[in-house]
Each structure stands twice: as structure tokens, then as C-alpha cells.
C-alpha positions in Angstrom: -253.9 -137.6 136.2 -252.2 -140.4 134.3 -249.4 -138.0 133.2 -248.7 -136.9 136.7 -248.4 -140.5 137.9 -246.1 -141.3 135.0 -243.8 -138.3 135.8 -243.6 -139.3 139.5 -242.8 -142.9 138.7 -240.1 -141.8 136.2 -238.4 -139.6 138.9 -238.5 -142.5 141.4 -237.0 -144.9 138.9 -234.2 -142.5 138.0 -233.4 -142.1 141.7 -233.4 -145.8 142.3 -231.1 -146.5 139.4 -228.7 -143.7 140.2 -228.5 -144.4 144.0 -229.1 -148.1 144.2 -226.5 -148.6 146.9 -226.0 -147.2 150.4 -222.8 -145.5 149.4 -223.0 -141.7 149.3 -222.7 -139.7 146.1 -219.3 -138.2 145.3 -220.8 -134.7 144.7 -221.4 -132.3 147.5 -225.0 -131.4 148.5 -228.0 -133.6 149.4 -227.5 -137.3 149.0 -230.0 -140.1 148.7 -230.2 -143.5 150.4 -232.4 -146.5 149.6 -233.4 -148.3 152.8 -232.2 -151.9 152.9 -233.0 -154.8 155.2 -231.6 -154.2 158.7 -231.3 -150.4 158.2 -232.3 -148.0 161.0 -232.6 -144.3 160.9 -229.8 -144.0 163.5 -227.4 -146.3 161.5 -228.1 -144.4 158.3 -227.5 -141.0 160.1 -224.2 -142.3 161.5 -223.1 -143.5 158.0 -223.6 -140.0 156.6 -222.4 -138.0 159.5 -225.8 -136.5 160.5 -228.6 -137.1 163.0 -231.7 -139.3 162.8 -233.9 -136.3 163.5 -232.4 -134.3 160.7 -233.2 -137.1 158.2 -236.6 -137.5 159.6 -237.5 -133.8 159.2 -236.1 -133.7 155.6 -238.3 -136.7 154.7 -241.5 -135.9 156.7 -241.0 -138.9 159.0 -242.9 -138.4 162.3 -241.8 -141.8 163.8 -238.0 -142.4 163.4 -238.7 -146.1 164.1 -241.0 -146.4 161.1 -239.1 -146.8 157.8 -239.4 -149.5 155.2 -237.2 -151.4 152.8 -237.0 -149.7 149.4 -237.8 -146.3 150.9 -235.9 -143.4 149.3 -234.5 -141.0 151.8 -233.0 -137.6 151.3 -229.8 -137.0 153.4 -229.7 -133.2 153.9 -226.4 -131.2 153.8 -224.2 -134.1 153.1 -220.6 -133.3 152.1 -218.7 -136.4 151.1 -215.2 -137.0 152.6 -212.6 -137.0 149.9 -210.7 -140.3 149.5 -207.2 -140.4 151.0 -204.4 -139.5 148.7 -202.1 -142.6 148.3 -198.5 -142.1 149.3 -196.4 -141.9 146.1 -193.3 -143.2 147.9 -194.5 -146.0 150.3 -190.9 -147.2 151.0 -187.3 -145.9 150.6 -186.2 -146.0 147.0 -189.7 -146.3 145.6 -189.5 -142.9 143.9 -186.7 -141.6 141.6 -183.8 -140.0 143.5 -184.1 -136.2 143.3 -181.3 -134.3 141.8 -179.6 -132.4 144.5 -179.8 -128.6 144.2 -177.1 -126.2 145.4 -177.5 -126.0 149.1 -174.0 -125.3 150.7 -173.0 -129.0 150.3 -174.7 -132.3 149.7 -173.9 -135.8 151.0 -174.9 -139.3 149.9 -175.5 -141.6 152.9 -173.3 -144.7 153.0 -173.8 -148.0 154.9 -172.8 -147.5 158.5 -173.5 -143.7 158.5 -175.6 -142.0 161.2 -177.0 -138.5 161.3 -174.7 -137.7 164.2 -171.6 -138.9 162.5 -172.4 -137.0 159.3 -173.2 -133.8 161.3 -169.9 -134.1 163.1 -168.0 -134.5 159.8 -169.4 -131.2 158.6 -169.2 -129.2 161.9 -172.9 -129.1 162.6 -175.4 -131.0 164.8 -177.8 -133.7 164.0 -180.9 -131.6 164.6 -179.8 -128.9 162.2 -179.2 -131.6 159.6 -182.6 -133.2 160.2 -184.5 -129.9 159.9 -182.7 -129.0 156.6 -183.8 -132.4 155.1 -187.3 -132.8 156.7 -186.2 -135.7 158.8 -188.4 -136.3 162.0 -186.6 -139.4 163.2 -182.9 -139.0 163.8 -182.4 -142.7 163.6 -184.0 -143.2 160.2 -181.7 -142.6 157.2 -180.8 -145.0 154.4 -177.9 -145.7 152.1 -178.1 -143.7 148.9 -180.1 -140.9 150.5 -179.1 -137.4 149.4 -178.7 -135.0 152.3 -178.5 -131.2 152.2 -175.7 -129.8 154.4 -176.6 -126.2 155.4 -173.6 -123.8 155.7 -171.1 -126.6 155.5 -167.3 -126.0 155.3 -165.8 -126.1 151.8 -163.7 -129.2 152.7 -165.4 -131.8 154.9 -163.4 -133.3 157.7 -162.0 -136.6 156.4 -163.3 -139.8 158.2 -161.0 -141.1 160.8 -158.6 -143.9 159.7 -159.7 -147.4 160.4 -158.8 -148.9 163.7 -156.0 -151.5 163.2 -156.8 -155.1 164.1 -155.8 -156.2 167.5 -152.7 -158.5 167.5 -153.2 -161.8 169.3 -150.1 -163.4 170.6 -151.6 -166.3 172.5 -150.6 -169.7 170.9 -147.7 -171.8 169.9 -145.0 -170.2 167.6 -142.4 -172.3 165.8 -139.2 -171.6 163.8 -137.2 -174.7 163.1 -136.0 -176.1 166.4 -137.1 -173.1 168.4 -140.6 -172.7 169.9 -142.5 -170.2 172.1 -145.7 -171.1 173.9 -147.2 -167.8 174.8 -150.3 -166.6 176.7 -151.5 -163.0 177.0 -152.7 -161.7 180.3 -156.4 -162.2 180.7 -158.5 -159.0 180.8 -155.9 -156.6 179.4 -157.7 -153.5 178.1 -154.7 -151.2 177.3 -152.5 -151.2 174.3 -149.6 -152.9 176.0 -150.4 -156.3 177.6 -148.3 -158.6 179.7 -147.6 -162.2 178.5 -146.0 -165.3 179.9 -145.2 -168.8 178.8 -142.2 -171.0 178.0 -139.4 -171.3 175.5 -138.4 -174.7 174.0 -135.2 -175.3 172.1 -134.4 -178.4 170.1 -137.9 -179.6 170.4 -138.4 -183.3 169.6 -135.1 -184.4 171.2 -134.8 -186.4 174.4 -133.5 -183.5 176.4 -135.0 -180.2 175.1 -134.1 -176.9 176.7 -137.3 -175.6 178.3 -137.4 -172.3 180.3 -140.1 -169.9 181.4 -140.5 -166.5 179.7 -142.2 -163.2 180.5 -142.7 -160.2 178.3 -145.1 -157.6 176.8 -146.8 -157.0 173.5 -148.4 -153.8 172.0 -151.6 -155.2 170.7 -151.9 -152.3 168.1 -148.5 -152.1 166.6 -147.5 -155.7 167.4 -144.2 -154.8 169.0 -143.2 -157.8 171.3 -140.4 -158.3 173.9 -139.7 -161.6 175.6 -137.3 -162.2 178.5 -136.0 -165.8 178.9 -135.3 -167.0 182.5 -132.2 -169.1 181.6 -128.6 -168.9 182.8 -126.9 -166.1 181.2 -130.2 -164.4 180.3 -131.5 -163.9 176.8 -134.4 -162.2 175.1 -136.4 -162.0 171.9 -137.5 -158.6 170.4 -139.7 -158.4 167.3 -143.1 -157.8 165.8 -146.2 -159.8 165.4 -147.8 -159.1 162.0 -151.4 -157.7 161.5 -152.9 -161.1 160.9 -151.3 -162.6 164.1 -149.8 -165.4 162.0 -146.1 -164.6 161.9 -143.6 -163.1 164.4 -140.3 -161.8 163.2 -137.4 -160.6 165.3 -134.0 -161.4 166.8 -133.3 -164.1 169.4 -130.2 -163.7 171.6 -127.3 -166.0 170.6 -129.2 -167.1 167.5 -130.0 -164.0 165.4 -132.9 -163.2 163.1 -135.8 -165.6 163.2 -139.4 -165.8 161.8 -141.9 -167.7 163.9 -145.1 -169.1 162.5 -148.2 -169.5 164.6 -149.4 -173.1 164.7 
């Protein structure tokens, strides 16, 4: 009898040491749970994905409300849920860049690129490009990303040339004793805009020659033409530079002049 009691006590001690916490075993099959203060059979069943009656039957419990602290319970048919696999690349650039394999053509995303602009460059559409690269969000690509271009043309369409800066003629332009005060028409959206202002000659004298002017400017090329409303007429034809700081051309009765914007 003493040997039987010793064997039973040894088995219980091993079970308590091995499963001392409420966390399930990592192996598949029956699990064991040691009842702790505040435990109920329903709470234990919910923790292991089973029912209170299944645990009660497996442990010979007739009253599900009668369990005690330290009681060892068998959890029948428990299959532990495997832990989630961590994402090896939690953010763009966290993993080494893969070496692109032959796939028609490949393209490295640059700042300012979009999937639509890249697709148009290679005569395809954004959805085809997204499917070939496993992209689910058409708005999410990043600089340095390698993209496969399925069935692309041998020579991609070159990107369009940069749009030239808009020339701004509004301001005061001075060349020696000659000066223009010009204002571009407000709200001009086309390439050629009207302008108006006045021309002042021999500025700084007691009787300067001041006349009104009208004209036009091509805001892309900078070509400018000004007509002076003075006796005998007169005009200025020239070009405003790309920085809108100098204006070079010919003024009637004077010749070639270079005006600087004040």
C-alpha cells in the first residue's frame, strides 16, 4: 500500500512541476491545467478552446461549479495554436534588395515615380505592373524598389523633357537712363499674355519722358514685344531670360539694350 501511495504522489509531483502555469503545452494532445485562485471551469474551457462539460467529463467532475485551487485538470483533445511567424521585412528596405532576374525588363523606382507613370513609359497599364510584382496597393511603391516589367519594349519611352520655368515680366526694368515699369495681365493662363505699364526715359531728371506702353510676352520662351504710345511711335522687341532677371532686345531709336530687373 505504501508503494502505491508513493507512486501516485510521484506522478502528481511530476505533473505539478511540468505544468505549473496555466499556459498550455506546446505539444499536441491532452494538456494539463492546475486550478488557480479565481479560475472557473468555463474560463478554463474558453482558454483552451473547449467546453466546460468536456473538461468535467474528462476529469469525473459531476458539478462544474465545484473545483478547488491546486486541482490538476486534464484538457482533452487540445491542439495548441502555433505562434505567429514574425514578418522578416516589417518596413521597406529592412531586407536586402533581391537581385532582379530576367523578366522582360526591370526598373528601379525613383523619387516622384508612380505606378501609372512607369506603366505608361513601358506601354502597359498599372494593374498589369502591379500583378507582376505582387503589389496590392497601386499607391504604395518606394524609391529604390525593383519592378519587373512584363513584356516591355526593348527601348523604354524616354521621360518627357522638363517643363521650362514660367517667365515673369512684372516689375521694374532698368538700363542706364531707360526704364520700363511692366505688369502682366492678371489671370493669364495661356502661353502668350498681355502686359501694360509705362516707359521712362532720362529718369532722375527734372523733365523725364514718360509714356504708356502695351505689349505681349510668351511666358514659356520669354519673347516680349512692347509698343510705346509716343509721338512717332516706337517699340521694344526682345527676350526675358529663364530666371526673369534680365531682358535683352532692341529699342527703337536707341538700339540694343539689356535691362535688369530691380
